C-alpha positions as CSV (number, residue, x, y, z in Angstrom):
1,M,34.4,-24.8,20.0
2,S,34.9,-21.9,22.3
3,E,32.1,-20.0,23.9
4,L,31.2,-16.8,22.1
5,P,30.9,-13.5,24.1
6,P,27.4,-12.1,24.5
7,G,26.2,-9.9,21.6
8,V,28.3,-11.7,18.9
9,I,26.2,-12.6,15.8
10,T,27.2,-15.7,13.8
11,V,26.5,-16.5,10.2
12,A,24.0,-19.1,11.4
13,D,22.1,-16.4,13.3
14,L,22.0,-14.2,10.2
15,Y,20.8,-17.2,8.1
16,R,18.0,-18.0,10.5
17,E,16.9,-14.3,10.6
18,M,17.0,-14.0,6.8
19,S,14.9,-17.2,6.5
20,G,12.3,-15.7,8.9
21,M,12.3,-12.4,7.0
22,R,11.8,-14.3,3.7
23,A,8.7,-16.0,5.1
24,D,7.4,-12.7,6.4
25,V,7.9,-11.0,3.1
26,G,6.2,-13.9,1.3
27,R,3.1,-13.6,3.6
28,A,3.1,-9.8,3.0
29,L,3.1,-10.3,-0.7
30,E,0.2,-12.7,-0.5
31,R,-1.8,-10.2,1.5
32,L,-1.0,-7.4,-1.0
33,T,-2.1,-9.6,-3.9
34,V,-5.4,-10.2,-2.1
35,V,-5.8,-6.5,-1.4
36,E,-5.1,-5.7,-5.1
37,V,-7.8,-8.2,-6.2
38,R,-10.2,-6.6,-3.7
39,N,-9.4,-3.1,-4.9
40,S,-9.9,-4.2,-8.5
41,A,-13.3,-5.6,-7.6
42,A,-14.1,-2.4,-5.7
43,D,-13.1,-0.3,-8.7
44,T,-15.5,-2.4,-10.9
45,I,-18.3,-2.1,-8.4
46,H,-17.6,1.7,-8.1
47,T,-17.7,2.1,-11.8
48,D,-21.0,0.1,-12.0
49,H,-22.4,2.2,-9.1
50,E,-21.5,5.4,-10.9
51,A,-23.2,4.2,-14.1
52,R,-26.4,3.3,-12.1
53,I,-26.4,6.7,-10.4
54,R,-26.2,8.4,-13.8
55,V,-29.1,6.4,-15.1
56,L,-31.2,7.3,-12.1
57,E,-30.3,11.0,-12.4
58,R,-31.2,10.9,-16.1
59,F,-34.5,9.3,-15.3
60,R,-35.2,11.8,-12.6
61,F,-34.6,14.7,-15.0
62,T,-36.7,13.1,-17.7
63,L,-39.5,12.5,-15.2
64,M,-39.3,16.2,-14.1
65,G,-39.5,17.3,-17.7
66,A,-42.5,15.1,-18.3
67,A,-44.2,16.5,-15.2
68,M,-43.5,20.0,-16.5
69,L,-45.0,19.2,-19.9
70,A,-48.0,17.6,-18.3
71,G,-48.5,20.6,-16.0
72,S,-48.3,23.0,-19.0
73,A,-50.7,20.9,-21.0
74,A,-53.1,20.8,-18.1
75,G,-52.8,24.6,-17.8
76,V,-53.5,25.0,-21.6
77,I,-56.5,22.6,-21.4
78,A,-57.9,24.4,-18.4
79,T,-57.5,27.8,-20.1
80,L,-59.3,26.5,-23.2
81,I,-62.1,25.0,-21.2
82,T,-62.6,28.0,-19.1
83,S,-62.4,30.4,-22.0
84,G,-65.0,28.3,-23.9
85,V,-67.4,28.5,-20.9
86,H,-67.4,32.4,-20.9
87,H,-68.2,32.8,-24.6
């Protein structure tokens, strides 16, 4: 077999390069699959987190409303007590 000049690419060279690329693509696909699973889990956690925040906000507003009612009731009771004392 004769010596090839520098820079000449053979079919064997192409085959080796394609085999290496196939392995690289396989590893990249495995990583993407792992990332997709993590993103799916993150979406689930995010949805759960949003639901918990809504529950806490609803509780906060309910608690504020109860405090307003209690304050109003205390004001009415105080008015009734003080108006009964003057008569």
